[in-house]
C-alpha positions in Angstrom: 29.2 4.8 -1.5 28.9 7.0 -4.6 27.3 5.7 -7.7 27.9 7.3 -11.1 25.9 6.6 -14.2 28.0 5.9 -17.3 26.9 7.5 -20.5 24.8 5.2 -22.7 24.3 2.8 -19.8 21.2 2.3 -17.7 23.2 1.0 -14.7 25.1 3.0 -12.2 28.8 2.2 -11.5 30.3 2.2 -8.0 33.1 4.8 -7.7 34.7 2.8 -4.9 35.0 -0.4 -7.0 36.3 1.6 -10.0 39.0 3.4 -8.0 40.2 0.2 -6.3 40.3 -1.7 -9.6 42.3 1.2 -11.1 44.7 1.2 -8.3 45.2 -2.5 -8.5 45.8 -2.4 -12.2 48.3 0.5 -11.8 50.3 -1.2 -9.1 50.4 -4.6 -10.6 49.8 -7.9 -8.7 53.4 -8.2 -7.4 53.2 -5.3 -5.0 52.1 -5.6 -1.3 49.9 -2.5 -1.8 48.1 -4.2 -4.6 47.2 -7.1 -2.3 46.0 -4.6 0.3 43.7 -3.0 -2.3 42.5 -6.4 -3.5 41.5 -7.2 0.1 39.7 -3.9 0.4 37.9 -4.5 -2.9 36.9 -8.0 -1.8 35.5 -6.6 1.5 33.7 -3.9 -0.3 32.1 -6.4 -2.7 31.1 -8.6 0.2 29.4 -5.6 1.8 27.6 -4.8 -1.4 26.3 -8.4 -1.6 25.1 -8.3 2.0 23.3 -5.0 1.3 21.6 -6.5 -1.8 20.6 -9.6 0.2 19.1 -7.4 2.9 17.3 -5.4 0.3 15.7 -8.5 -1.3 14.8 -9.9 2.1 13.0 -6.8 3.2 11.3 -6.4 -0.1 10.0 -10.0 -0.1 8.9 -9.7 3.5 7.0 -6.6 2.8 5.2 -8.4 -0.1 4.4 -11.5 1.9 3.3 -9.7 5.1 2.0 -6.5 3.8 -0.3 -6.0 6.8 2.6 -6.4 9.3 5.6 -5.1 7.4 6.2 -1.8 5.7 9.4 -1.3 3.7 10.0 1.8 1.7 13.1 1.5 -0.4 14.0 4.2 -2.9 16.3 2.5 -5.4 15.5 4.7 -8.5 14.8 1.5 -10.5 11.2 0.4 -9.9 9.5 3.5 -8.8 6.7 3.0 -11.3 5.7 -0.2 -9.4 5.7 1.4 -5.9 2.4 1.7 -4.2 2.5 3.9 -1.1 -0.1 3.2 1.6 -2.8 5.8 2.2 -2.5 7.3 5.7 
């Protein structure tokens, strides 16, 4: 999944979402192809939600059980708050 940062925005935008939404708007809602792209968009969004849920689960688990669980996630958002263990 490619992410692209929009000018004057602090959030990245997903190229897959953008391209599917563009295709749906160009085809209109009456075409069978548009319904196919709507289903693809729905599945893509569900996948994104599951990845976000997994991210938050791993992150909270690493905070709660820091002696047993190590989770290093590079998300380019909270890198100022990351503390790497000394090996």
